[in-house]
C-alpha positions as CSV (number, residue, x, y, z in Angstrom):
1,L,18.8,16.2,-9.2
2,A,17.8,19.7,-10.2
3,S,20.0,21.1,-7.3
4,L,22.9,18.8,-8.0
5,Y,23.2,19.3,-11.7
6,G,21.9,22.7,-12.1
7,I,18.8,21.7,-14.2
8,A,15.5,23.6,-14.2
9,P,13.0,21.7,-12.1
10,E,10.3,22.3,-14.9
11,R,12.4,20.0,-17.2
12,F,11.7,17.0,-15.0
13,Q,8.7,14.7,-15.2
14,V,8.0,12.6,-12.2
15,I,6.2,9.2,-12.8
16,E,5.2,7.9,-9.4
17,N,5.2,4.3,-8.1
18,G,1.8,2.7,-8.4
19,Y,-0.2,-0.5,-8.6
20,D,-1.1,-3.1,-11.3
21,D,-4.7,-2.3,-12.2
22,A,-4.8,-5.3,-14.5
23,R,-4.8,-7.4,-11.3
24,L,-6.0,-5.4,-8.3
25,H,-9.6,-4.7,-7.8
26,P,-12.1,-4.7,-4.9
27,P,-13.6,-8.1,-4.4
28,Q,-17.0,-9.4,-5.5
29,E,-18.8,-11.0,-2.6
30,T,-17.9,-14.5,-3.9
31,E,-14.3,-13.6,-4.1
32,R,-14.3,-12.2,-0.6
33,R,-16.0,-15.3,0.8
34,R,-13.6,-17.6,-1.0
35,A,-10.5,-15.6,0.2
36,R,-11.7,-15.6,3.9
37,A,-12.5,-19.3,3.8
38,R,-8.9,-19.9,2.6
39,F,-7.5,-18.3,5.8
40,G,-10.3,-19.6,8.1
41,F,-11.7,-16.1,9.0
42,R,-15.1,-15.9,10.3
43,D,-17.7,-13.4,9.1
44,E,-17.7,-11.5,12.3
45,E,-14.0,-11.1,12.5
46,Q,-12.4,-7.8,11.5
47,V,-9.2,-8.6,9.6
48,G,-6.4,-6.1,9.6
49,L,-3.8,-6.5,6.9
50,F,-0.1,-5.4,7.0
51,V,2.1,-6.1,4.0
52,G,5.7,-5.5,4.1
53,S,9.2,-6.7,3.0
54,D,11.8,-7.6,5.5
55,V,13.3,-4.1,6.2
56,P,13.7,-2.3,9.5
57,H,10.8,0.2,9.2
58,N,8.4,-2.7,8.3
59,R,9.8,-4.8,11.2
60,E,9.2,-2.0,13.5
61,A,5.6,-1.4,12.4
62,A,4.9,-5.2,12.5
63,R,6.2,-5.4,16.1
64,L,3.9,-2.4,17.1
65,L,0.9,-4.5,15.7
66,V,2.0,-7.9,17.1
67,E,3.2,-6.8,20.5
68,R,1.1,-3.7,21.4
69,V,-1.9,-3.2,19.2
70,Y,-3.5,-6.6,18.7
71,P,-3.1,-8.4,22.1
72,P,-5.7,-6.2,23.8
73,L,-7.7,-5.9,20.7
74,A,-8.0,-9.6,20.3
75,A,-8.8,-10.2,24.0
76,G,-11.7,-7.8,23.7
77,G,-13.4,-8.9,20.4
78,A,-13.2,-10.7,17.1
79,Q,-10.0,-9.3,15.7
80,R,-7.4,-10.8,13.5
81,L,-4.1,-9.7,12.1
82,L,-3.0,-10.9,8.7
83,L,0.8,-10.3,8.3
84,V,2.2,-10.8,4.8
85,G,5.5,-10.7,3.1
86,G,9.1,-10.9,4.1
87,V,8.4,-9.2,7.3
88,T,6.8,-12.4,8.7
89,R,10.3,-13.9,9.0
90,G,10.7,-12.1,12.4
91,F,7.6,-13.6,13.7
92,E,7.9,-17.3,12.9
93,G,7.8,-18.4,16.6
94,R,4.5,-16.6,17.3
95,R,1.6,-18.8,17.8
96,E,-1.2,-16.4,18.8
97,P,-4.6,-17.6,17.5
98,W,-5.4,-14.1,16.2
99,L,-2.1,-13.9,14.1
100,T,-2.0,-15.3,10.5
101,R,1.4,-15.2,8.7
102,V,1.8,-15.4,5.0
103,P,5.4,-15.6,3.5
104,P,6.3,-13.6,0.4
105,T,3.8,-14.5,-2.4
106,P,3.5,-13.7,-6.0
107,D,-0.2,-13.2,-5.7
108,L,-1.3,-10.7,-3.0
109,L,-4.9,-10.6,-4.1
110,P,-6.4,-13.3,-1.8
111,C,-4.8,-11.5,1.1
112,L,-6.3,-8.2,0.1
113,H,-9.7,-9.7,-0.6
114,A,-9.8,-11.5,2.9
115,A,-9.0,-8.3,4.8
116,D,-11.3,-5.7,6.2
117,L,-8.8,-2.9,6.3
118,G,-5.2,-2.1,5.4
119,L,-2.7,-1.1,8.1
120,N,0.2,1.2,7.6
121,P,1.7,2.2,11.0
122,V,5.3,3.0,9.7
123,T,7.3,5.8,11.3
124,T,10.5,5.6,9.4
125,G,11.8,4.5,6.0
126,G,12.3,5.9,2.5
127,G,10.8,5.8,-0.9
128,S,7.1,5.6,-1.8
129,N,5.0,3.7,0.6
130,V,3.3,1.8,-2.3
131,K,1.2,-0.4,0.0
132,L,-1.1,2.7,0.5
133,P,-2.5,2.8,-3.1
134,T,-2.4,-1.0,-3.3
135,Y,-4.7,-1.2,-0.2
136,L,-7.0,1.5,-1.7
137,A,-7.1,-0.1,-5.1
138,A,-8.3,-3.3,-3.5
139,G,-11.2,-1.4,-2.0
140,L,-9.9,-1.4,1.7
141,P,-10.3,1.3,4.2
142,V,-6.8,2.3,5.4
143,V,-5.3,3.2,8.7
144,S,-2.0,4.9,8.3
145,T,0.4,7.2,10.1
146,R,1.2,10.6,8.6
147,F,4.6,9.3,7.8
148,G,3.0,6.4,6.0
149,L,1.6,8.9,3.4
150,R,5.0,9.5,2.0
151,G,4.9,9.5,-1.8
152,Y,1.1,10.0,-1.9
153,P,0.1,13.1,0.1
154,D,-3.0,13.6,-2.1
155,L,-4.4,10.4,-0.8
156,A,-4.6,11.7,2.8
157,P,-8.3,12.6,2.6
158,Y,-9.1,9.0,1.8
159,V,-7.4,7.3,4.8
160,V,-7.8,7.3,8.6
161,T,-4.7,9.0,10.0
162,A,-3.5,7.6,13.3
163,E,-0.1,7.8,15.0
164,P,1.1,4.6,16.7
165,A,-0.6,5.4,20.1
166,Q,-4.0,5.8,18.3
167,V,-3.9,2.9,15.9
168,A,-5.8,0.5,18.2
169,L,-8.6,3.0,18.6
170,A,-8.7,3.5,14.8
171,I,-9.0,-0.2,14.2
172,Q,-11.8,-0.5,16.9
173,A,-13.8,2.1,15.1
174,R,-14.1,-0.3,12.2
175,P,-13.6,2.3,9.4
176,R,-15.3,1.9,6.2
177,P,-14.0,2.5,2.7
178,H,-14.0,6.2,1.7
179,P,-16.5,6.7,-1.2
180,G,-14.1,8.8,-3.1
181,A,-11.0,6.5,-2.8
182,G,-11.5,4.3,-5.7
183,A,-11.6,7.4,-8.2
184,A,-8.7,9.1,-6.4
185,V,-6.3,6.2,-6.5
186,T,-6.6,5.5,-10.2
187,R,-4.0,8.1,-11.1
188,Y,-1.5,5.7,-9.6
189,A,-2.7,2.8,-11.7
190,W,0.2,1.3,-14.0
191,S,-2.1,1.9,-17.1
192,A,-2.3,5.7,-16.2
193,L,1.3,6.0,-15.2
194,G,2.3,4.2,-18.4
195,R,0.4,6.6,-20.5
196,R,2.1,9.5,-18.9
197,L,5.5,7.9,-19.4
198,G,4.7,7.1,-23.1
199,E,3.7,10.8,-23.6
200,C,7.0,12.0,-22.2
201,F,9.0,9.7,-24.6
202,E,6.8,10.8,-27.5
203,R,7.5,14.5,-26.8
204,L,11.2,13.7,-26.5
205,L,11.2,11.7,-29.7
206,G,9.2,14.4,-31.5
207,R,12.1,16.8,-31.0
208,A,14.8,14.3,-32.0
209,P,16.7,15.0,-35.3
210,A,15.7,12.8,-38.3
211,G,17.3,9.3,-38.4
212,G,16.8,8.7,-34.7
213,A,19.9,10.5,-33.5
214,R,20.2,11.4,-29.9
215,P,19.0,14.8,-28.7
216,A,21.6,17.5,-28.1
217,E,23.5,17.5,-25.0
218,G,21.4,19.0,-22.1
219,G,18.1,17.7,-23.6
220,P,15.4,16.6,-21.2
């Protein structure tokens, strides 16, 4: 926008995409047990979660997990894949015992609480990959490609970075939540983003002429 319209970059304020901190939280033990029982996951099973809408880059990432990553993992140990969202439409005919599909749901929390790690092996796409802060806000360790960090480069220290060929090894290593992830991800909470947006509007309104008139042309 600065380039197209000749506006100084410092006149912009970016409010990132984030997560609903009124709903998302790491599970208490009772919440975790209830969520895992809902899906029939055993205590010894490691459950990887991939959430995605039905768009090409999510379908590609899901195919990687379903066709290449999990078949050998599941054959060698207690591994499950929880696939959630519109992306499941492309896998309705799959009946592998290690694959659990959940269609688009208004309440993602049980899926997040039932999982042991969040997966983000995307290699294409656009926009902010909002599943990344969502996973972290739910207390999950995350395995992501470098491309999967788009929109959230500052969260890189709190995830396990693995390109497609290394995703299986990263899952096998059974990563644990990073101790600093919970504090780091809070800047993407809706409450924090809302405060920043409100402050922007307050500064703008504070410079507005009396009577609520619009700022002069070219204002921020």
